[in-house]
N, C-alpha and C positions, 0 to 999 in steps of 0.2 A: 504493500499500500504504499509505502515510504516514498518510490521510487516516482511518485507522482509530480513532485517537488523538483522542480529544477534549481535548487539555491539551496545553501545552508539555512533550518529554518529552527525556532525555536517553538514549540508548542506546547501550550499551556491547560489543561484541562479541557483540548481538543480545538483550541484556541489560538491561531496562529498570532505571535507578539509582537515576534521579531524577525526578520529576513539579512542576507549578507545579499549586495548586489552581487557579489562577486570575490571567492576564497572563503577562507570560515570568518568564523562571529570570533567575537574576543569575549568581554567581562561573561558571555554566559556557560562558555567551560569552566567557571569557577561553582557551577551547580552539579557537575558531575565528578565522581572519581572514574577509578581505570575498572573497576569493576562493574561498572554499569553500561559496559559497552551489549550491542548488538551488532551481529555478523548477520550474513548474507550471501548465500551461493548465488554469484551473478553468471560466471560462464563456468563450463564444468572444468572441476577442479579448482576453480577459483573462489576463495570467501574474503570478502571483504569489510571492513569496518562498515555497517549501515548507518550507527546510528548511537545516542546513549540514552538512557532511560532511566527514569526514578521516581519519588514521589517527592510533592509539594514539602512532606516535613523533613525531608531527607535532605532538598534542597534547601531551605530555608537554616537546615543546623549548618551545611558546609559554609553559607554565605558567614552566617553570625561568626563560624570560627573563624573566617576573615576581618570583622568588625564590621560588616555590614547587617544591618539589622532596621527593622521598619520605625524603630524610634528614631534613629540616625536619621536615619531618610526624612522621615516631619521635620525634625530638627532643620535639617542644610534647606527643606523648602521655606520652613519661615522665614528662614536668613537670608535667601533671594526675593523676600518680598519686602518694600516695592519695587525696588530700582532693578535690581537684574531681571527678577522677572517682566516688568515693563519695559525694559530696553531691550529684551530680545523674545518679545513676544513677536509669535509671527502674523502681524496685522491688526486691524483696528476691532474685529470683531474679539479675537484672544484676547486684548489689552484692555476689555473691559469686565474681563473676569479672573487677572491674575488674582485676586488678593482671594479667590472659591477654590483654587486647584488646589488638589494634594500632590504630594509627591508622583501617586501615578499616573498623573497627567504631566504634571512640570518637565519628568524626567524623561519620559516615554520616548524612545528610539526606536521607532521603528523600521529603520533599514541601516546597516550597517555601510558604510562607505567604505571599503579596503583600500582604496589608496590614500584618503585622508587621515584613516585610522580615526575616524569619528561615526557618529550616530545622527541621523538624520534625524531633528525632534517634528513630531508631529506638533506641538503646542508651543513649543517655545525654539529657537533658531540653537541649538546644541552645537551645532558643524562650528557655527559662529563662538560662541561660547568660549568652544574649545582652543581655536586657535588664539583666542584675544588672551586668555590664560596664559597660554603656551607650557602649559605642561600635558606628557602625555597618558597619565595618570586620571584627567580631568573625564576623559568618555567614557573609561572602563566602570570609574566609579561614580559618576551621575548614573549609567545605564544598571548597574548593579544595585543601586538605590531603586530604583524604578522596579527590578524584577526583584527586590525584597518587598515593596510595594504590592505587586499584585501578587505576589505567594503567600502574601496574608489574606485574601480574600478570595482563597479558595481554600476548598475542604483537606485536612492532612493527608488523605489517600489517593488527592490529584493527581493522573498522569503528566508527568513532566517531561516532553522528548526533544533531544537535538537530533533533527535528520542532516545525516553528512553523506548521505552515496551519494549526490551530486557531485560530490568532491574527492571521493575515491574510486568509484567506478571508473575512473578511466587512469588510474592510478596502479603500481603494481601492488597485488597480494601484500597486506600484512601494515601498508602504511595506515596511522594512526593523528589524527588530527588533534586531540587531548594533549594542553599543556598546563602548567601550572601560573594562575593568575593572580598579579597582586594591583592591590588598590591605593596605595602611598598610607600616608596617615591619616586614617580612617576618622578616627575621632576630632583631627583638625580639621575638617571640611566646613562643617557650619560657618565657623568664626574666618576659615579665608574666604567663603563665599560673601560673607557678610562685607568684611572688609574691603573686596574688590569692588561691590555693590556700592558702599561709598563713594570710591574714588571714580568710580564710572559713572554714575549718576543714573536717573533714568532717562534719559532724551533718545529715543528712537525714531529712526528713518522706516521702519519695514512697516510699510503698506501694506504690499503684496503680501497674500496671505489665504488660509480659507476660508470660505464665504460661511454665513450663517447658517445657512443649509446643510451646509459640509459639518458643520459645530454638533449641530442639532442630530446628524445622523451617527456622530462618536457618542454623543451623549444618550441617544438611545441604546446604543452598542453599551456603555456603562451599567445602564440600569438592568438591562436585559439577564449580566451577572445573576442577578439574584441575591445580591448582598445590602443591608439596609442601607449601611453608611457610603456604599457606593450610590444608590440611587437617590438619599438626600443628598449628597452631595452634588447630582448629575442636575437636580431640582434647582439647588442653588445659583451653578453655573448657569442653566438656561435665564434664570430670572436674570441672573449680572448682562447676558448678554442682547436682553432683551433692546429691543430698537426703540427708539422716542417714542413716548406714547402713543397709540390710537387717538385721533379727533375722534369725541364723540358721535354717535350717528344724526343723523338729523333728524330720522322720525325713529319711533319705536319705543317700547319703556324705560329703554337705556339712554333717551336721549337728554332727561333729564339731568341736570349737573348735579346735583344730589347722589344720585344714582351711580352716576357714571363716576365719581370721583370712589364711592365705593368700590366701584367695581375697579378702579384701577389699584386700589388697597387691595383687595382680591390678587390682582395678579401679581402684584409683591410680595404676596406669600404673608400677609398680615390678616389673617382671615380672625384670630381671637378678637383684636382692636375694631375689626370691621363690624362684627356681632353686635358691639353695642352700636354703634350708629344702626342698625339694622332695626334694632329695636325702637330707638327712637322714629325712624322713618315712617315704621307698624304704625306707631301711636298717634302720630301727626296724619297720617293717607292712607289708613287701613293695610288688610291685607292685601294688598292689586299684585297683577301679575309680576312686576318687577320686585316687589320684596320677598315673594316666593321664589322669584329665581336668585335673588343674592342670599337668601337664607339657605336654600339648599346649596348652594355652591358652598359657603362657609361649612356648613355640617360637614359636605364631604371632603372636604379638606383637614377638617380638625375630628373623623370620623366619631362623629356623635350620633351616627344612626347608623343601621344597616344601610348598608348599599341597595340594598337592592329595595328597599322600604324609598330611598331616593328616588332611585331610578324608577318607579314606579308613579311615584309623585310629581315628578317632572317630565314624564311623560304623558298622564295624563295633563299638565299642565301644557303640553306644545300640542295636544287637540284644540286647543282654545286659543292659545296665543304663539305667535311664530317670530322668532328673532336667531339671529345666528349663534350669537351666544349661548342662547337656551338650547339650541340643535346642539352644540359642541357639549355643552351639559349633559342631556340625554347621554351621549353617546358615551363620556366617560365615567357617568354613574353606571351604566350599563355591564362598564369593560370592568368595574370596580366589583360589581356583584357579578363577574364568571360568564356574564351570557355573552358573546359574541357576536350571537346569531341578531339580539335586539341592539347592540352595541355597532355593528358595521355599518346600515342603512343610515344612521343618524350621520356617521364619520364621514360615507362616501360621498352623502349630498352635500356637506359641506363643503369637504375638500375640490368637488368637482365645480361648485358655485364660483362664476368669477365676478361675483357682485360680493362676494365676502371678503372681510378683510383680509390680506397675505397672512397676519399674526392666527388667524383663526383657522385657517385653510392648510397653513404647515403644521399647528397643533392635530388636524384632523386626518392629516395624510400622515405624520406620526400613527396616531392611533389606528388607523387603517393597517398599517404596517406591521404593528404591535401584536392587535389583536386577530389579525390575519393570519397571520403566518402561523406555522408550529410551535407551541408552546413546547416546554420542556420534559422529559419523561415524567415528571413528578407531579404534572398537571394532566396528566392522560391516565384512563384507565389501564387494566393490567393488556387488553389489546394493545394498545398503544393508541388508538382512538379519543380525542378530546370527549372530556365529559362534562364540561359545563351544558347549561342550559341552552334551550333555543333552538333556531334553525337556520343552515345556514343560509348566508347570503348570498346573492348574486354576485359575479365574478366583476371586479370594476377595473377601469385602464390606469385607476391609481397602484394597485396591486393586484400580485398574485391571488387568484381565487384562494379561500381559505378550504383546506382538508373537509371532506364529511365529518360531520359532529353525529354524537351517538347521544340519545337526550335518554332520563329514567324516566318511567312510565311509572305512575301511582302504585301498580304492584310490586312493584320492585324487577321488573324484567328490561334490560338493556334493549333498547330500541334501536336501531341504525334510521336518522331522520335522512331523507332523501332530499339533497338541494333543491331548496324550491325551484330559484330560476330557472334553472335547466328546462320549467315548462313554462314559466310566469312572464319570463321577459319575452319583451318587443319583438316579433318574428320569428323567434325561434321555433315557429311551428307553422310557417307561412308555407311551408312545400308538405303539410302534414294533409289528411286526407280531409275532405270537407263533407262526408257524410259515415256514418258505422254502418257495415255490414248490416247489423240486423235491423238496421230503422227500415223502414216502409218508405218508398219514395214519396216527394212530396205531389200532389196533382196539378197540374200545371194548366188549368182549364183556361181559355181565351178571358180577357176581360169586358170584350162586349158580348158574350154567353150570355144567352136568355137564361138557362138552366143556374149560370154561374150566379148573375144577379138576383135569382131568387130564392137561391140557399143560406147566402149571405148576405149578413145583418149590417146596418151601418155603421155599428161601433166596429164589428171585424172589418168592415171596409177603411175606418179611419185607421185601423191598428196595421192593416197589411199597407194601406199609402207612407204609413212612420217607416216602415220596414226599408222603403225604399232608399230615403234618405240617408247621410251620411249621418253616423253617431258614434260618440266612442262613450269606454265606461271609463273602471280605474285606470289611473295612469299608469306609463311604464315606469319600468322601475328606477327609486330614486337618481342613481347616478346615469341616467340619461336622459334625465329632466330635472338638472338641479335647480331652474329658474321656478319650478313649482313650487320651491318651499321656501322664497326670497317674498319678502311681505308687500315689496314694493312694485313687484308684478302683479298686475292685477288678473283676477281670475277669466280664464274663458268664459265665451257664453255661451248658452247651447242656442243652435241653428230656430229663429223664430220660423218654423213650418209646420202648416197643420195645426194641432191641437199642442203642441208640445209647449210645458212650460219653459216659463224662464225663470231664473234662481241665479244670480249672481250670487251667492254667499258659497258656492262650492267649485272647486277644481274640479271636478269627474262631471263624466257625462254617463249616458247611457239609461236614464229613468225612464225612458219611453218606450222603451223595448214593452211589450205585454205581457199579460202576466202567463198565457201559454197561449197554441195555437193546435188545433185539431185537427187532425187528417180526415177524420171521418165523425160522424155525430151519432155513433151506434152504443155509447157506454153508458150504463146505467150504475148510481149510487149504489154500493153495498153497504154493509157494517162496517164502522170502523174496526180495523185491526192492522196493528203496528208493527207485527212480528215481533222480533226477538230486540231486548232494549241491549243497549252496549254503552259505557261511558265514553264518555270522547276521549279522556286523556287518554286511554288503552285502545282505541278502534284499530282493528287488524288490518295488515295490509291488505289491499286488493289481490284475488287471484291472481296470478302472474299469466298472461297471454301466451297461449301455445308457440312452441319456437320457429315453426313456420306463418307465424302472422306478419300480415301486410303492412305496411307502412302507418294505415290508416288506425287496424287495431292498435298498434304499436301507442300510435300517438295518442287516443284515448286513456290505454292504459295508463301513462305518463302523467296525465293531466289528473286522472281519477287518483293516481301515489300521492301528486304533490299536494292535492285538497285533505288528503286525508293525514298529511303531516299538519299543514295549518291546523284543521280542525282539532288536530291533537293541543297544537301549542295555545288555542284558543279556552280547550276545555281546562287545562294547567293554567292559563292567566286567573280563569273563571274561582278555579278554587281558592289559589293564592291571595288573590284580591278580594274578594267577596265572600269565600268560602262557598261556594255552590260546585256543586259537583251536574255537569252538563251532560244530557242522555241525548239517545235519539229519540227523545216523546216531547208533547205538545208543553207538557210545563218547561223544559230547558226552551223551545221556543221562546216562548211567553215572556221568558227571563232575559233572555237577548235582544227584542225583540223595545221593550221597556229600557234597557240599557241602550240601544242606538238612537231611541229618541230622547234619553236625558242626554247624552253626549254633545249629539251631532244635529237636533232640530233648528235649535236656535243661533248656531253658528255656523254649521256649514261644516262642509269638509275641505279645508283650506292647510294642513299642513302633512310632513310625509306621513307620521305619525297616524293620523288620521285614517291617511289611503292604506297602510299597511292595517289597520284593525277593521275598516270594510273587508277587506280583502280576505281575513281570516273569517269573517261571519259571513259573508258569502260564502267562501268554502266549507263553512260547517250547515248552511243550508243545501248547498250541492250534496254534502253526505248523507244528512237526512233523506233527501228523497232517493237518493243511490242505494241504501240501506233499508228503506221500508217499503221504497217503489218499485225498485229493482230497474231504477233510471240509470243511463250510460251515458257517460260524454257521445255526442252527436258529431259535432265540429267546433274543434281548438284550434283550427286554422286562421282566424282571425288575431291580427296585431291588441284587439281592444278585448278585455274579459267582457264586457259586456255585452258583445257579440256570440262569446263563447254558449253552444247549445248545448241541452241535453235532451234525450228522446226518453218519456216516459209509458212503456206500454201502457196499451195497445197503440195509441195513436195522439200522442201529444207531445209537443215539442215547447222548451222550456228554456227560461234565462236564469240560473242564477242570483250573478253578480250583478246583473242588471237590477233583479228584483228588490235585492238587500240597497239598493242608489237610489232606486225611486221610493222605497217607505220613509229612507231617511230624509229625502228632501220633498215628499208629499207629506209625509205624518198624516193628520186626520184625515185630510183631504182622502187617500189610499187604503184600501184595508190593509189591516193586518195582516202578519207573515202566519200568523194559527188562520186567520180565513182564509187564507192562499194554499198553504199545506193542505185544506179541507177540502177547497172547492179541487185540488189539483188530485188527492186521494181519491174523492169521488170521480174521476173521470178514469183512474187508473184501471178499472176492472170493467 
């Protein structure tokens, strides 16, 4: 495996921490002894040195024997602040954070320059510092302090490996690269650095260096090491390199000067002090969305409440109020609660929104990368799959799509959650079948036929007329329409055609879909029999299609699978938030329709959280129809979910997602979902 490296590299805990541009490393040899050697057969009869391997505890002990310890590294780093750290900082971004740098950053030499016998620093210009000091021991000593600092942040049994095969594979067998290394007067380095800094001063002309985005990437890697001290240090550095404060928004809750000053205080990490001002603001102005947002953010920063509780509260707030900072907080809260499926949609929309401030977009991108990529084995179950709650969100152009997650059902069974967007993304089924093979053909009698005019009622004619115009329903996945979450963007209006209602309160369309359309009129109402009752949170996956099934059958099965996953999540949310167990029965349908009216009838559907919530409710309705009335998906080719059609035997077509949208928009003017289901049930026999 080590042969993949084209140079000499040091790997600590699976992470490459330094490499040589050519030739061997130098200070890193102090971590090993001759009995740490690893050999490898490269050619027939040729055994060569492949590297040296030890553990972190043994490497720390060898450095300590040479006088290099973490405590020495910290004292030396403090001695370089502020003069030397400021003078040799690589650019203005790093210079703003020199007071927060620790030895693991200040002395980090990520590339060894063999010709100059110096290390190329990542945060400071260590090569220039080595040249100015004029001591050959400087480079080795500072790099050894860096090694002591990073070894202190890993477990004692962490693997430490120095790969040297790239150096020895072209030399004769028996060549060894290990040699004795010294660092001069180790205890004298702090005072020597302090004295040199006083003579040198803090002036610096180094304006070139890493950008703020690059530094944020480094900080993310530091935070991912899992060490609390490293995470805290990364947070302090991030606050220090923050650009000039963002100007207050022109509109929205945070446009108020008092609210914005509290927001700036939270950005600076002063959550405890901000809480007192939030209390005063609430006494003066009441508990408005701005106060609720600020209090939730401060509470999350101080860990005063369970992140799950904060996330649920912020998500409910986002369904009625929407601004960029609130969407970011929702993503951060769900991520802190361990629910990547709920965090990613918020973060991806904000990251792709060109109207959002760059500072917030950068934080959102960082969150997407952190939550979306596979986490460490400690955050996984025995199978290696992620076990946090929620559903997998759609792939985004911002980051690689996360791996499939598994969600734990109430029964204790671990069930794999199929990635939702594989079906719900726009255009993914544009080439899928337009009709399920089990559905009868729709009669296409000429519109001027006397028989057709006689058998078609006026309401049905109006509904058929509506079906001919272009309508839309639930919007595409959030990352494809970032403008929908921007409060400055007016919601699109419904087409004023026929009898379609116009409602400017909603972002989504599709309410004009009819409740159903019959192929024939020979059905007779039977007694109500719902069959097997199932708990929504533990809905079974639908039976897989035959292996020889055509694309139409596979597309319908995939749509059903995704709706089952969404219905499970809705059941989990109702249980955790309201203490209600949803089933495929009329009582559960009454519960969700009452909740929908309470949430959206007055405010409309204006946020990403509301869109996702309505998708889950529409999926639950489709699952109830499928499980009790033996319905199947008929047409999943349209880009809009409102056009997705189900076939209910023997002769009825329905649009479940559009029905939920229509009910939310029309309210009491439209028959409720229970009456809709009862009528549909009567037509199904």
